ROTIKE-95852 format. One record per residue (C-alpha): x, z, y; residue in one letter. Coordinates in steps of 0.05 Angstrom, whole numbers, plus 5000, padded with zeros to 4 digits. Layout:
BEGIN
XZYa
...
//
This chain:
BEGIN
525832433708x
522732743771x
527833103815x
524033753813x
524333743737x
531833783741x
532734333793x
531434923746x
535734673689x
542135033670x
548934713656x
547634773581x
540834433586x
543533863628x
549333733580x
544633773520x
539633263547x
544832773576x
548232203539x
555332333516x
559232133577x
566031803586x
568932473610x
566632833547x
569632283504x
576232383542x
576033143531x
574633083456x
579832523447x
585532883483x
584133533446x
583933163380x
590532813396x
593933483411x
591233753346x
593933143310x
600933253337x
600133993320x
599333793247x
605033303253x
609933803282x
607934363234x
608733923172x
614833503188x
619934053178x
618334043103x
620433313099x
626733433141x
629434043105x
633933663055x
637133183105x
638133743156x
641434173102x
646133603085x
648033513158x
649134263169x
652734333102x
648234893078x
644135013016x
636934783026x
634735422991x
637035793054x
631335473093x
626336003071x
627036413135x
626235773177x
619635613143x
617136323150x
619236393223x
615335763239x
609036063209x
610436713246x
611036323311x
604535953296x
600936613283x
603736913347x
601536303386x
594436373359x
594237103381x
597537003450x
595036333475x
587636483462x
587437073511x
591636663561x
586536113557x
580836603570x
584536893630x
587536283664x
583435713635x
583035303571x
586334703605x
592135143626x
592835423556x
592634723524x
597734433572x
602335033564x
601834963488x
603334223490x
609234323536x
612134873491x
611034453429x
614233833459x
620134173494x
622534593436x
621434033386x
625733563429x
631234093434x
630834183359x
633333473351x
639733663388x
641634273347x
647734313303x
646834973265x
641235313226x
640735953267x
639035583331x
634135133295x
630635753266x
629636053335x
627035383361x
622035333304x
619136003324x
618535773397x
615435113374x
610535513332x
608135873394x
606035203423x
603034953359x
599035593349x
596335583420x
593534883419x
587634963372x
583935573402x
584035263471x
582534563446x
576634803405x
573935203464x
574334593510x
570934153459x
565434673446x
564134773520x
563834033538x
559733803477x
552133793474x
549534263421x
547133683378x
554333423372x
558334073376x
559334163300x
561533443294x
566533453352x
569634123333x
570333903260x
573333243282x
578733623319x
580034063259x
580633453214x
586133173258x
590933713232x
590733383164x
591432693196x
597632943232x
600533243169x
599632583131x
602432193191x
608732633188x
609832413116x
608831673132x
613431703193x
618732083153x
618731563098x
619931013150x
624631363199x
629131783154x
632331203114x
633630813178x
635631313232x
636032003201x
632432643216x
633732743291x
629032173315x
623332533279x
624233123326x
624732643385x
618132313366x
614732983351x
617133253418x
615532653463x
608332573442x
605833263462x
609433203529x
605732543542x
599132873521x
600533453569x
601232963627x
594932593605x
591033253604x
593433433673x
591232753700x
584832613662x
581833273638x
578433793683x
577734533666x
571734773625x
565434773668x
563035423638x
569735763650x
569935533723x
562735763735x
563736443704x
570236563741x
566736413807x
569136083870x
569335373840x
562335113858x
564934453886x
569234333824x
563334473779x
559033983820x
564233433815x
565033533740x
557533533729x
557132903770x
561532563718x
557132803661x
550132743692x
550332413761x
542732463772x
542633213759x
548733323804x
545132983862x
538933413855x
541834103839x
544134513898x
547235033852x
548634993778x
547235593734x
548735803663x
544336143612x
544636903623x
551637083601x
554137663559x
561337493576x
562938073622x
569738013652x
574938443617x
582338563627x
582938613552x
579238023520x
581138243449x
577138883461x
571138453482x
571038153413x
568138813389x
562938913444x
555638703451x
553938733378x
560338393354x
563839013325x
561638823255x
561938063256x
569038013284x
572338373224x
567937963177x
570237313209x
577437543206x
576537693132x
573836993119x
579536663159x
584737093123x
582136943054x
581036203066x
588036073093x
591036503038x
587836032987x
589535403026x
597035543033x
597535812963x
594835162935x
599434732979x
605635152962x
604735262888x
600134732859x
605934262837x
609634842803x
603335102768x
601734402742x
608834322716x
607734962676x
601834602643x
606634032623x
604933542679x
610333142715x
612833222786x
609132582803x
602532922782x
604133502829x
605333012887x
598832652869x
595033322869x
597533522938x
596132822965x
588932842939x
588333552966x
590233283035x
585432693030x
579833163007x
581533603067x
580433023116x
573832833083x
571633563082x
573233683155x
569833043178x
563633153135x
563033883155x
560033703222x
554533313187x
552833903142x
553034403199x
548133983239x
543034023183x
544034703150x
545635403171x
553235493175x
553436113131x
549835733075x
554735143080x
560735623078x
558036023019x
556635382980x
563735142994x
566935792971x
562535782909x
564835072892x
572035292899x
570835892853x
567735442800x
573534942802x
579135452802x
575935812743x
575335132709x
582735012718x
583935702689x
579735622626x
579334902602x
584234392574x
586933992633x
587933242637x
589932792695x
582732612714x
580633342718x
586733542758x
585532962807x
578133132815x
579533872823x
585133752875x
580733292917x
574633752913x
578534382928x
581734042988x
574833823011x
571534513007x
577434943031x
579234503091x
571834393104x
570735143104x
576535223154x
573234733201x
566535083191x
569635753209x
572335443273x
565335213291x
562435883270x
567136293313x
566335823373x
558835973372x
559336723360x
563636883421x
561636783494x
565336353544x
570236843573x
572837073505x
571636433464x
579036223462x
580936943444x
575736963389x
577936303358x
585336453369x
585137143337x
581036883279x
586336353267x
591936853279x
589237353228x
588336763181x
595636583190x
597437253160x
593737013099x
597736363100x
604136783096x
601637293045x
598336782998x
604636402976x
608437052971x
603137352925x
603136732881x
610736742877x
610637482860x
605537362805x
609936822774x
616037282776x
611737832744x
610337372685x
603237142702x
601236482670x
598635892710x
591736012683x
591836742706x
594036532775x
588436012780x
583436542757x
586137032809x
585036492862x
577536612855x
578237322884x
579737142957x
574236612956x
569237142930x
571437612986x
570737063039x
563836873014x
561837613014x
564237683086x
560137083109x
553937323070x
554538003102x
555037703172x
548737303156x
545137943136x
546838203206x
543337603237x
549637213253x
548136553218x
551436013261x
545235593247x
544434903278x
538035083314x
541635683345x
547035213370x
541634813404x
539735383449x
546935603463x
546436323436x
553536503454x
552136533528x
546237013520x
545937753511x
543737903439x
//
């Protein structure tokens, strides 16, 4: 390429036309590893509840507040760490999250009473909740538009990988060494990842450029991505940005034409996580009411997890080829059809297995799709806030969903009625996405190619 053909290119254009560099692979890999340990730490407490209860000489049924406080910490981390990442940098937010996750998980392995462990689970949740919004923002801002849906969905899929890894590690470690080494493992890994991020990963190029005063850093980073362009360009530029600096990044989520789309995205996040956690929490119990064994319930949740991994990984492929709102609406429609099928037809093992895998595929796939969607709707200086608050609002759904299902069972609802009711949040989520599309916010793959989120609408 002639040198003068490079001079007028923006950072986005250079990243989009350049091969995927070693630095970009490092960024995606480290963010994906942190997300994996996020899933590991969030899930392992479920496997450790019984042995911890035996050690502390308490009834395992008293662990309800501990589970709830962990989700509350996770939600708070989503809401807090996203704005921190937008103010001080995604790398700072990711390292802080990994340090909090690792430190408080390690200390959890040293506790000797339930009250202290409950407080530590809240603090651990802060770190867990802060990792994803900053990780997704880093991945989105380092990835070329042609690969952005794939890389973001890969990171989202790692949560399910981490959750399954927690089960495998627990099955090996618990019989040999007890529950404390699980906390030591879950705490050491994020601390190692935090060190690796500090050594190997630079800050987001777009964030540094928009903050100003980091021209030499931007040049060095671009030199690692596209050496030829870095040699020619005297000064790198971005596409015209709509990300006006604000002391209150949450307020910025409702500016520049986003006042309508932000509540719609929050609705979709809320409803999708409500459904996801309701299925994980109550599927075995609902199946037992149909006469299935506990083993069938375990099989259903395992297939749900496997479907989630496949759905998250395949989501990137779909989003590269179709408009995001269409993919999401199709996924919510498939969920509606399957949950209504479970509510109306005679169930057998094959149908339960197929439904569990498919529901895991579409619901987890939709969650990954929403992460991609929100990372393209919001501009650079509020991207972590946008993703974090979407996830945080969704976490409220993850708390409310299991509570509503439990209330319905106490009120005398049958399993079929609960399955039928599960279609309602999916309908509301699909309606929210359809409405956002009617406003022109489609999250389409060709829009990603021209980086719409750094332009004034």
